[in-house]
C-alpha positions in Angstrom: -34.4 13.2 -26.8 -31.8 12.1 -24.2 -28.6 12.8 -24.5 -25.2 11.9 -22.6 -23.8 15.4 -22.3 -27.5 16.2 -20.5 -26.3 13.8 -17.5 -23.5 13.5 -14.9 -24.2 10.8 -13.7 -25.9 7.1 -15.3 -27.1 4.9 -12.2 -27.4 1.2 -13.1 -29.8 -1.6 -12.1 -28.0 -4.6 -12.0 -29.1 -8.0 -12.0 -31.0 -8.4 -15.4 -29.3 -5.1 -16.7 -25.5 -6.1 -16.8 -25.7 -9.2 -15.0 -27.2 -12.1 -16.7 -28.6 -13.9 -14.2 -32.3 -15.1 -15.8 -30.3 -18.2 -17.9 -28.8 -19.7 -14.9 -32.1 -19.1 -12.2 -34.3 -21.1 -14.9 -31.1 -23.8 -15.3 -31.3 -24.1 -11.6 -34.4 -24.5 -10.8 -34.6 -26.8 -14.4 -32.1 -29.2 -12.8 -34.4 -28.9 -9.5 -37.6 -30.1 -11.3 -36.0 -32.9 -13.3 -34.9 -34.4 -9.8 -38.1 -33.6 -8.4 -40.2 -35.6 -11.5 -41.7 -31.9 -12.1 -42.9 -30.9 -15.5 -42.4 -27.2 -16.1 -41.4 -24.8 -18.3 -38.4 -22.5 -18.0 -40.5 -19.5 -18.3 -42.7 -21.2 -15.5 -39.9 -21.5 -13.3 -39.3 -18.0 -13.7 -42.4 -16.8 -13.3 -42.9 -18.8 -9.5 -39.0 -17.2 -8.6 -40.3 -13.7 -9.5 -43.8 -13.8 -7.7 -42.1 -15.5 -4.6 -39.3 -12.8 -4.3 -41.8 -10.0 -5.2 -43.4 -10.8 -2.0 -40.6 -11.9 -0.1 -38.5 -8.8 -0.1 -41.6 -6.6 1.3 -40.9 -8.0 4.5 -39.4 -6.3 6.9 -37.0 -6.1 8.6 -35.3 -7.0 4.9 -33.7 -10.2 4.6 -30.0 -10.6 3.0 -30.6 -11.9 -0.6 -29.1 -15.0 0.2 -32.1 -15.7 2.9 -34.4 -14.5 -0.2 -33.0 -17.1 -2.4 -33.5 -19.8 0.3 -37.3 -18.4 0.4 -38.2 -18.3 -3.0 -36.6 -21.9 -3.4 -39.2 -23.1 -0.3 -42.0 -21.3 -1.7 -41.0 -23.0 -5.0 -41.1 -26.3 -3.7 -43.9 -25.9 -1.7 -45.9 -24.2 -4.6 -45.0 -27.9 -6.5 -45.7 -30.2 -3.4 -42.3 -31.7 -3.0 -39.9 -31.3 0.0 -37.6 -28.7 0.5 -34.1 -30.2 -0.7 -32.1 -28.7 2.2 -28.8 -28.8 -0.2 -30.1 -27.4 -3.5 -31.7 -24.6 -0.8 -28.3 -23.4 0.0 -27.1 -23.9 -3.5 -29.4 -21.6 -4.6 -28.8 -18.4 -1.7 -24.6 -18.9 -3.5 -25.8 -19.1 -7.2 -25.2 -15.0 -7.9 -21.3 -15.4 -7.1 -21.7 -17.4 -10.7 -23.9 -15.0 -12.7 -21.9 -14.2 -15.8 -22.4 -10.1 -16.9 -23.6 -9.3 -20.6 -21.3 -9.5 -23.5 -21.6 -5.5 -23.5 -21.4 -4.7 -20.0 -17.3 -4.0 -18.6 -17.0 -2.0 -22.3 -20.3 -0.2 -22.1 -19.7 0.8 -18.3 -16.4 2.0 -19.1 -17.2 4.1 -21.9 -20.0 5.4 -19.4 -17.6 6.6 -16.6 -15.4 8.4 -19.1 -18.0 11.1 -18.8 -20.0 10.4 -16.3 -20.3 9.0 -12.8 -22.0 5.9 -12.4 -23.7 3.8 -10.1 -25.1 0.9 -9.0 -28.3 0.7 -7.1 -29.1 -3.1 -6.8 -31.5 -5.8 -5.0 -28.7 -7.5 -4.1 -26.4 -8.2 -0.6 -22.9 -6.4 -0.4 -20.5 -9.7 -0.9 -22.7 -10.7 -4.0 -22.5 -7.4 -5.7 -18.5 -7.6 -5.2 -18.0 -10.7 -7.0 -20.4 -9.3 -10.1 -18.1 -6.7 -10.2 -15.0 -8.3 -10.1 -17.0 -10.5 -13.5 -17.7 -7.1 -15.0 -14.3 -5.5 -14.2 -15.6 -2.5 -13.1 -15.8 0.1 -10.0 -18.9 1.9 -9.4 -18.7 5.9 -8.3 -21.6 4.7 -6.0 -22.9 1.8 -4.4 -26.4 1.4 -3.3 -27.7 -2.3 -2.3 -30.7 -4.1 -0.1 -28.2 -4.6 2.7 -26.9 -0.9 3.0 -31.0 0.7 3.4 -32.6 -2.1 4.6 -34.8 -2.5 2.0 -35.8 -3.7 -1.4 -37.0 -1.9 -4.5 -39.0 -0.6 -5.4 -39.3 1.1 -1.9 -37.7 4.3 -2.8 -34.8 4.1 -0.2 -32.6 2.9 -2.4 -33.4 6.1 -4.9 -33.0 8.8 -1.6 -29.8 7.3 -1.1 -28.3 7.4 -4.3 -29.4 10.9 -4.8 -27.9 11.7 -1.5 -24.7 10.4 -2.4 -24.3 11.9 -5.9 -25.6 15.2 -4.2 -22.2 14.7 -1.8 -20.7 14.8 -5.2 -22.4 17.8 -6.5 -24.5 15.7 -9.0 -28.1 17.0 -8.8 -31.6 14.7 -9.2 -31.9 16.4 -13.0 -28.8 15.4 -14.0 -29.2 11.7 -12.8 -30.3 9.0 -15.7 -31.6 5.7 -14.1 -31.2 2.9 -16.1 -32.9 -0.4 -15.5 -34.4 -3.7 -17.0 -37.3 -4.2 -14.1 -39.9 -1.8 -15.2 -41.2 -3.0 -11.8 -38.3 -2.3 -9.6 -36.6 0.7 -11.7 -38.7 2.5 -13.9 -41.8 2.7 -11.8 -40.5 4.0 -9.0 -38.1 6.3 -11.2 -41.4 7.8 -12.9 -42.7 8.3 -9.4 -39.8 10.3 -7.7 -39.4 12.3 -11.6 -36.4 10.7 -12.7 -35.0 10.4 -16.4 -35.0 6.6 -17.0 -34.1 4.2 -19.6 -35.6 1.0 -20.0 -33.0 -2.4 -21.2 -35.6 -4.6 -22.1 -33.2 -7.5 -22.8 -34.3 -10.1 -25.4 -36.4 -13.1 -24.2 -36.1 -11.9 -20.6 -39.1 -12.2 -18.0 -37.7 -10.9 -14.2 -39.1 -7.5 -13.3 -41.7 -6.9 -16.5 -44.8 -8.0 -13.9 -47.0 -6.2 -10.8 -46.9 -3.1 -9.1 -47.4 -0.5 -11.7 -44.9 -2.2 -14.3 -47.8 -2.4 -16.8 -48.0 1.9 -16.6 -44.2 2.3 -16.2 -42.9 5.0 -18.8 -39.4 4.8 -19.6 -38.3 8.2 -21.4 -36.3 5.4 -24.0 -36.2 2.3 -24.8 -33.3 -0.3 -25.8 -32.6 -3.5 -26.3 -29.2 -3.5 -25.0 -26.2 -1.1 -23.4 -24.5 -1.0 -26.4 -27.9 -0.1 -28.3 -28.1 2.7 -25.0 -25.1 4.6 -25.9 -25.1 4.2 -29.4 -28.9 6.4 -28.7 -27.2 8.8 -26.0 -23.6 9.7 -27.6 
């Protein structure tokens, strides 16, 4: 059993875990599909996006997240055999600033922060994360972005940087719990690095649940919401 008293810091994946990005992405791509006469379900469009971003985030040097989104849009357009709509491409690159927080995010993070340090480990750029922090109404104790480390999870750079930041605060890795919705980007590397982890398996969400060891991921705790996590570890 995981207990909050066993940890001095809780680090979070942000998008999919705290920010509910998937419906917004599906709506944007659905509007694009309708405009281009493409028949595709929301799930099919989301999985096209998931495959594209997983490939693009491996490219080095790493692209900032708005460029990742542009390149995802290019690949999805190519996959469906339609020309790239430049205006929609740019619009897609700006969507992170509009993605909403889950309803349990703000209260849950503030409750946690009353007894532990909290950190954000995010495959995003600094400007987009700043917009999301404003929506969550939270100030994280440590922040590690893809822009900061020049790489995307599941690469280890995020975790190494976060653990170094926490070590500077006097918190050893044994006292860190990592929480994420993505099996691929969060639970798998947490397993590899020997970190305790909790999987927030948000209902009806697909991003990050396949590829690169996701099928073998073994969280120490599985819940369906941040509120449920807090009840489980209190």
